[in-house]
LUMPAPA-52379 format. One record per residue: residue in three letters; x, y, z of N, C-alpha, C in turn. Coordinates in steps of 0.2 Angstrom, whole numbers, plus 5000, padded with zeros to 4 digits. Each point is the difference from the previous one (the first is absolute). Layout:
<pts>
ALAXYZXYZXYZ;...
</pts>
This chain:
<pts>
UNK566548494730499450025003499349965005;UNK500050025004499649975007499449974997;UNK499749955002499250004997499750015007;UNK500150035005499650025008499850065001;UNK499550024998499750055001500450065001;UNK500050074996500350055006499250035005;UNK500750005008499550025004499750065002;UNK500550044997500250064999499450054994;UNK499749944996499750044993499249985000;UNK500050025009499149994998499650054997;UNK499450034998499750044996499650045005;UNK500049965008499350035003500550055006;UNK499850055002500350035006499749975006;UNK500650025005500249995005499250005006;UNK499649955001499450045005500149965009;UNK499950005004499950005005499949925000;UNK500149945005499849954998499249965003;UNK499749944996499549995002499650015007;UNK500749955004499950005005500150085006;UNK500450074997499850015000499550045002;UNK499550014995499550034998499449975004;UNK500149945000499249975006500350035006;UNK500650005001500050025009499550094999;UNK500050044997499950055000499250025005;UNK499950045002499850015004499050004994;UNK499649975003499450034997499950064996;UNK500150045007499550084995500850014996;UNK500349994998500250034997500049964990;UNK499750064995499949944996500449974995;UNK500249954995500349964998499850004993;UNK500550034994499949984994500549934998;UNK500149935000500149974998500350014994;UNK501050004999500550014995500349915004;UNK500249984994500449955000500750025004;UNK500249945004500650005005500450034996;UNK500849995002500550024998500349924998;UNK500250004994500449924996500849995005;UNK499849955004500649995005500649924997;UNK499349975001500249934995499649974997;UNK499850024994499249944997500249925001;UNK499549985002499849914998500250004991;UNK500949954999499849984996499449964995;UNK499949965003499649954997499550024996;UNK499750075008499450074998500150024995;UNK500650014999500050054994500049984993;UNK500349935000500049954992499349974999;UNK499849995003499349975001499750074993;UNK499950065005499950044997500350044993;UNK500449974999500550014992499549954996;UNK499649945003500049984995499450024996;UNK499850065002499150044998500550044996;UNK500350014998500350054995500649994996;UNK499850054993500549984996500650064998;UNK500849984998500250064993500249994994;UNK499450034996500450004993500850024998;UNK500149994995500750024996500050065002;UNK499550064996500150065002500250015006;UNK499949975006499750035008499650015003;UNK499350004994499449985004499949965004;UNK499550045009500149955004499350005001;UNK499749944999499449985002499649965004;UNK499350035002500149945007499149964996;UNK499949945003499449964998499550005005;UNK499550055000499550035003499749974998;UNK499749975003499249954996500249964995;UNK499550034996499949984994500350034998;UNK500350075000500350064995500849995002;UNK500450024996500750025003500150074996;UNK500250035005500150075001500650035002;UNK500150044995500950045000500150005007;UNK500650025003499950025008500750064998;UNK500549984996500650034999500650004996;UNK500650024998500450014998501049965002;UNK500049954997500550005001500749994997;UNK500650034999500349994995500249934997;UNK499950034993499849944995500549945002;UNK500049954998500649915003500050025008;UNK499750025002500150015008499949905001;UNK500249985006499849945002499450005002;UNK499549955000499250005001500250015009;UNK500249975001499949985008500350065006;UNK500650034998500050075001499850064995;UNK499449974996499650094997499550005006;UNK499649915001499449995003500250015007;UNK500449995002500350015008499750055004;UNK500250094996499650055004499250015003;UNK499849964991499150005000499949935006;UNK500249975003499749945003500050025008;UNK500850044999500150075007499250035004;UNK500050024994499650054999499149965002;UNK499849934997499549985004500249965004;UNK500449985005500149985006499950085007;UNK500050054996500250065003499250015000;UNK499549974995499250035000499749945005;UNK500549955001499549955005500250005006;UNK500750065001500150005008499550065000;UNK499750064995499550045003499549955002;UNK499749964995499449985003499949955006;UNK500849995000499949965009500050055004;UNK500050084999500350045007499150024999;UNK499850024995499350004998499649965003;UNK500049954999499649955004500350005008;UNK500450015005500250015005499950075003;UNK499750074996499750075000499349985003;UNK499849954995499250004999499649955007;UNK500749995002499849955007499950045008;UNK500350074999500050055004499450035002;UNK499750045005499449975002500050105001;UNK499550024996499850055003500350064994;UNK500049964996500450044993499450084998;UNK500150044999499350044996500250014993;UNK499450044999499849974992500550034997;UNK500550045002500550064996500449944998;UNK500549965004500249995001499949914995;UNK499349995000499849944995500050024994;UNK499750054995500050034996500850024999;UNK500550025002500849994997500149934998;UNK499949955006500149934998499749994994;UNK499650014998499549974995500550044995;UNK499850074999500350044995501049964998;UNK500149975005501150004996499749925000;UNK499549955004499849954995499950024994;UNK499750034995499850024994500550014996;UNK500550055005500650034993500349945000;UNK500549955005500349984997499849924998;UNK499249985001499949944995499750014994;UNK500150074997499750024994500149984994;UNK500850015000500449974994500549965002;UNK500250015005500849975005500549984994;UNK500550035003500650014992500449945004;UNK499749925001500649975005499649924996;UNK500549974999499749934997500349935007;UNK499149985000499849965004499449984999;UNK499549985004499349955001499850065000;UNK499750074993499850045004499149995001;UNK499549974997499749985000499849975008;UNK500549955003500049985008499950065004;UNK500650074997499850065005499650024998;UNK499250024995499950024999499349985005;UNK500149925000499449955003500250045010;UNK500649994999500150015010499850085002;UNK500050054992500250065002499050015002;UNK499649974994499550015000499549985007;UNK500549945002499549955007500250095008;UNK500750014999500150065003499550054999;UNK500050034994499550045000499350015002;UNK499949934998499249995002500149995008;UNK500549985005500150015008499850084999;UNK500450065000500050064999499250035000;UNK500049964994499250054997499549995006;UNK500349915004499449995006500150045008;UNK500650035000500250025002499850095001;UNK499850024995499850074996499349995002;UNK499649944997499549975002499750025007;UNK500149955003499950035009500150055002;UNK500750055000500050084998499450034999;UNK499849994995499250044997499649975005;UNK499849945001499549965004500250035006;UNK500350015004500050045006500050075003;UNK500350034992499750094998499349975000;UNK499750014996499250004998499949965006;UNK500149975002499549995010500250045002;UNK500450055002500350055004499650054996;UNK500050004995499350094996499449975003;UNK499949944999499250005003500050005006;UNK500249985003500150025009499950074999;UNK500550044997500350075003499150034996;UNK499749984996499549994996499450015005;UNK499949965003499549965007500250095003;UNK500449985004500250075003499650065000;UNK500349994992499850115002499350004995;UNK499549924999499450004999499950015007;UNK500249975007499850025005499950065002;UNK500750055000500250055002499350054994;UNK499849984998499750054994499249975002;UNK499849945002499349985001499950035011;UNK500350005000500350055008499850084999;UNK500350004996499850094999499450015000;UNK499749974994499150004996499649995004;UNK500149935007499750005005500050065005;UNK500550025000500050065006499650044997;UNK500150024994499550074996499349975000;UNK499849945001499650004997499449995009;UNK500250035003499850005008499450045001;UNK499549985003499750084998500350055006;UNK499750074997500550075003499950005008;UNK499349975002499950015009500649965002;UNK500149944999500149935003501150034996;UNK500250025001500550034993500550015004;UNK500549985003500450035002500850064999;UNK499650074999500450064995500649985001;UNK500350015002500750015005500449964996;UNK499749935002500449935002500150004989;UNK499550044998500049964990500250054999;UNK500250045003500250084995500849985001;UNK500249975006500749975000500249964993;UNK499649935003500249964995499950044993;UNK499550044998499850024993500850054997;UNK500450025003500550065002500649935000;UNK499949935002500649994996499949934996;UNK499550014998499949964994500349994994;UNK500350074998500450024997501049944998;UNK500050055006500649955002500249945002;UNK499249985003500049944999500249944996;UNK499650044992499849964995500750004996;UNK500450055002500549994999500750005000;UNK499949985005500649945004499549954997;UNK499649975000499749934998500549974994;UNK499750084994500450014993500749965000;UNK500350055006500849974999500149955003;UNK499649965005500249965005499849944996;UNK499550004997499849924996499750044994;UNK500349994996499250044993499849934998;UNK499450054996499649934994499850014993;UNK499849954996499750034993499950055001;UNK499950044997500150084996499149995001;UNK499849974996499150005000499550005005;UNK500449965005499750005008500350045002;UNK500850024999500050075005499450064997;UNK499949994994499550094998499349985002;UNK499749935002499549975001499950035005;UNK500449985004499950015011500150084999;UNK500550034996499950065003499550054999;UNK499749984995499350054995499549965007;UNK500149965002499450015005500250025006;UNK500850015003500150035005499750075001;UNK500350004993499850094999499450044999;UNK499549954999499150015001500149995008;UNK500149955002499850005007500450075005;UNK500850034998500250065000499350085000;UNK499849974995499650054997499350005006;UNK499549944998499749995002499850045010;UNK500749975005500450045006499750054998;UNK500550054996500150075000499250025001;UNK499349984994499750035001499549995005;UNK500249935003499549995007500250045005;UNK500650014999500350055006499550055000;UNK500550044995499550085001499349995000;UNK499549974999499550005001499850005005;UNK500349905003499950025009500250065007;UNK500550034994500250055005499650074998;UNK499649994995499850084997499249985005;UNK500049924998499350025006500150015006;UNK500449965004500350025007500150075003;UNK500150024997500150095000499550055001;UNK499349944996499650025003499550005005;UNK500349944999499749965007500150045008;UNK500850005000500250055004499850085001;UNK500150054993499750055000499149975006;UNK499549974999499649995002499950005004;UNK500549955004500150005007500350065005;UNK500550024998500150065004499450054998;UNK499550024995499550035002499449985003;UNK499849935001499849995004500150015007;UNK500749985003500349965004500250105005;UNK500050034994500050095002499450025002;UNK499649994999499150015002499849945006;UNK500349984998499949965009500750035008;UNK500449994997500350075004499550085003;UNK499950024993499550085002499649975007;UNK499449954999499649995005500349985005;UNK500949975000500249985008500250055003;UNK500150084995500350045006499450065002;UNK499549994996499650035001499649985009;UNK500249945002499649945003500550015006;UNK500750034997500550005007500050025006;UNK499650055001499950055005499349985004;UNK499649974997499249985002500349965008;UNK499350025003500249995007499349965003;UNK499749974994499449965002500149934997;UNK500349965006500549974998499649944996;UNK499649985006499549934996500049984992;UNK499750065000499850024990500549984997;UNK500850065003500350014993500549935002;UNK500149985006500449935000499649954995;UNK499250014998500049954996499950014993;UNK500050085001500150034992500849984997;UNK500450005004500849985000500049934997;UNK499749975002500049904999499850004994;UNK499350035000499849994993500550054994;UNK500550045000500450034997500549964998;UNK500549965008500349964998499649924993;UNK499349995001499949954996500250034994;UNK499850094997500249994994500550004997;UNK500450025006500750034997500349905002;UNK499749965001500349934998499949994994;UNK499550034999499549954993500150064994;UNK500450055001500250054995500749964996;UNK499850004994500750004994501050025002;UNK500349975000500850005002500250074995;UNK500550055002500250034996500749974998;UNK500650084998500749955001500250025006;UNK500349935003500349995006500250075002;UNK500550055000500150075002499550025001;UNK499350024994499650025002499649985006;UNK499849965000499749955003500150005011;UNK500750014998500249995008500050085003;UNK500150054995499750085001499650015001;UNK499549974997499150025001499849975007;UNK500349944998500049965010500150025004;UNK500750025002500150075005499150035000;UNK500350054997499350054999499549975006;UNK499749984994499549955004499949975008;UNK500749975003499949995005500250045005;UNK500450064995499950075005499550035004;UNK499550004995499550035002499849955006;UNK499949934998499549965001500349985009;UNK500650024999500449975007500150095005;UNK499850034995499950085006499350005002;UNK499649974998499049995001500149955006;UNK500449935000499849945005500550045007;UNK500650024997500650035008499150075003;UNK499950034997499450075005499549925004;UNK499749994994499549915005500449965006;UNK500549964998500549975005500150055008;UNK500250094999500250055003499149985004;UNK499650034997499549995003499749975003;UNK500149924999499649945003500649995005;UNK500850015001500250005004499850035008;UNK500050074999499650045003499350005005;UNK499549964994499549975001499949935004;UNK500649994998499949925006500550025007;UNK500350065000500349995009499350055001;UNK499650024997499450045004499449945001;UNK499949984996499749935002500149945007;UNK500850004999500249965005499850045006;UNK500050045001499950065006499249995003;UNK499449984994499450004999499949965004;UNK500649934998499549935003500450015004;UNK500450025004500050005008499350025004;UNK500250064997499250055002499249955000;UNK500149964993499449965001499949965005;UNK500849954998499949945008500050025005;UNK500150075001499850025011499250014999;UNK499950034996499150034999499549925003;UNK500449944995499449954999500149965006;UNK500750025004499849965006499650025006;UNK500050084999499450045003499349974998;UNK500049994994499149994996500049945001;UNK500249945004500049925000499949995007;UNK500250075004499550015007499549984999;UNK499750054997499249995000499649955000;UNK500349944995499749935003500349965008;UNK499749975001499149964999499950085001;UNK499250035000499750064998499549985004;UNK499950075005499849955008499550085001;UNK500050064997499650074998499950014994;UNK499650014995499849974993500250095000;UNK500050055002499850075002500850055000;UNK500249955004500950025001500649964996;UNK499749944995500349974996500050044996;UNK499450014995499950044997500450074999;UNK500150035004500350065001500750004998;UNK500349965006500549985000500349964991;UNK499550004998500449974992500050064997;UNK499450035000500350084994500150035000;UNK500749995009500350045001500749954995;UNK500149965001500449974998499949984993;UNK499450004996500150014992500350094996;UNK499650025005500150084997501050015002;UNK500449985007500550004995500549974996;UNK499549935000500149964995500450044993;UNK499650034998499750034993500550065001;UNK500150015006500650055000500750014997;UNK500349945003500549975001500250004993;UNK499749954996500050014990500549925000;UNK500149994994500449934997500349975005;UNK500149944998500649935004500349994993;UNK500449955002500349954994499749964996;UNK499950004995499549944998500049955001;UNK500849955004499749945001499850005006;UNK499750055005499950015007499550024998;UNK499550014996499550065000499349925000;UNK500049944998499449955001500149985007;UNK500749995004500049975006499850065006;UNK500050074998499650055007499450014999;UNK499650024992499350004998499949945004;UNK500249955000499449945000499949995009;UNK500550015003499850035007499650055003;UNK500150064995499550055002499349974998;UNK500049984997499149974995500049965006;UNK500449975003499749955006499750025003;UNK500350055005499850055005499350024998;UNK499850064993499650004998499349944999;UNK500049964999499649935000499749985007;UNK500450015004500149985007499650035003;UNK500050095001499750045000499150014997;UNK500049974993499649994998499649985001;UNK500149925002499749965001499849995006;UNK500350025004499750025009499550054998;UNK500050054997499350054999499349954996;UNK500249984994499449955000499849965003;UNK500549965006499449965005499850035003;UNK500150075005499850045004499250034996;UNK500050004995499650044997499349944999;UNK500349954996499649925000499850005007;UNK500550025006499549975004499450035004;UNK500250075001499550065000499650024998;UNK499849974993499550034995499349965000;UNK499650075002499449965004499649944992;UNK500150014997499749984992500449935001;UNK500550015001500349945000500249945006;UNK500050015004499749975008499449975000;UNK499450024996499549995000500249934995;UNK500150024993500149944995500449975002;UNK500549985007500449955002499549975004;UNK499750015006499549995002499649965000;UNK499550034989499749945001500249924995;UNK500650034997500449964997500549935005;UNK499950035008500249965004499349955003;UNK499550035000499249965002499949964995;UNK500250024996500049954993500549964999;UNK500550004998500449955003500149955006;UNK499850035006499949955006499249964998;UNK499450034997499749945000500349964995;UNK500350034993500149954994500849945004;UNK500250035006500749955003499449955006;UNK499550015001499349925004499949984994;UNK499950044995499549944993500549945000;UNK500650034996500949965001499949965004;UNK499850045006500249915006499649974999;UNK499549995001499249974998500449934994;UNK500350054995499849964995500549965001;UNK500850015001500349985001499949925007;UNK499650005003499649975007499849934995;UNK499550044997499949964993500349954997;UNK500550034998500449974995500749955003;UNK500049995006500449975005499449925002;UNK499550045001499449945001500149944995;UNK499950034991500149964996500449974997;UNK500550015005500949974998500350024994;UNK499650034995500250024995500950064999;UNK500549964998500650045001500150074997;UNK499550014992500250044996499550055001;UNK499250015005499850045002500149995005;UNK500549995005500150015006500650064997;UNK500449984995500650035000499750084995;UNK499550004998499650064998499750065006;UNK499849965001499550055007500650005007;UNK500749975001500350055003500550044996;UNK500049994993500350094997499750065001;UNK499449985001499350054997500050035006;UNK500049975007499949985005500550105004;UNK500949974996500450005003499850074996;UNK500150034994500050064997499750065003;UNK499349985001499650045005500050035006;UNK500649945004500250035005500650055000;UNK500650004994500250054998499850064998;UNK499649994993499950085001499450035006;UNK500049965004499650035005500750045006;UNK500149965001500950035002500150034998;UNK500150024995500150064996499850085000;UNK499249975000499650045002500050055006;UNK500149965007500050005005500550075002;UNK500649984997500550054999499850064998;UNK499850034996499750074999499550025006;UNK499649975003499950035005500250065005;
</pts>
């Protein structure tokens, strides 16, 4: 019998080599198993067998730390090396498994499921391995690999916790936005936009639940807040639209009353007062509350139709009046040309007679455009003043009493002038400039008065 081990008698099944397993894509989960034994390291196998023993009855044991553990049974009287060799090979298979596990733990992006499977396989292979070799060294190395795997799992847990906190913060922000919107005063609330947001709220929440789950306690707490906000929104919405319905009804009543007043006035031909009344009515309409949009539009059409009917009639009348006033202006301008020939007045009675004829025809002609009224009236007034001034001047000139008063005043002024002339002569003799100036001013004033009186004679 040869002393070489039987290479075909390995107790391990054939599996892919460590190099082949290491070359797999990271996405494929890997449960490391011992590679196929093609050629064991003879020196390593002999070193492993040093930890085993075969009793005379064939019992195979291993020195596992401080204890001796039975791991199998060989034929009684079997040669020790031959009996221990399969168990040494089993030990080397475990070493190969740990090598492969170490390689796998260096692969990035392992999932927690893959890591848990690796830990389970590690636990299974190292619990009480039926192998001969340095079992404590295997366990020590396995413990180190277990810590590496646990650290990777802890990192995944931390990342998931971080993601959950971020998801929780987003949920909190979502709920806070809903609560903030619900707390908006009713008069400032954009009800259409808010209603659409509230209708999509549940589906948005469910989408967040599916995409980013968070812990159950936080989920329940936030959902209670969200439900409370939805209830508050529904209550506020019902209250707001109930009040709005009342306001719309009141607005309709007020505006229908304004329409009735407009329709009463639309046929009036008392243009000035009715225009003012319509303007006041328009102010009332602007200050009236608003009804529903469709109703408000219909009410406005009725009100505007009555208003337009009145102003259309008024404008037609104004157009007719404007044409007539332009003709009147032409006639009055011709009449003014005739009246202005009276001035300057030479014959008072003839001038008065001509002026009366002009005035009579003036009134018969009627109104002229407002823009021309001032200019034509001013021209006629100027002729009237000229005739009146000429008449008053003639009366003063011919009135005996006025004549006597004029002559008396003239005599008095002539005497005064002589007196002031004497005063001026004395002032000049004194050489006093102030006295001379005062005497000259007094003398000049009396001469001007005398000149004016002389004109009345």
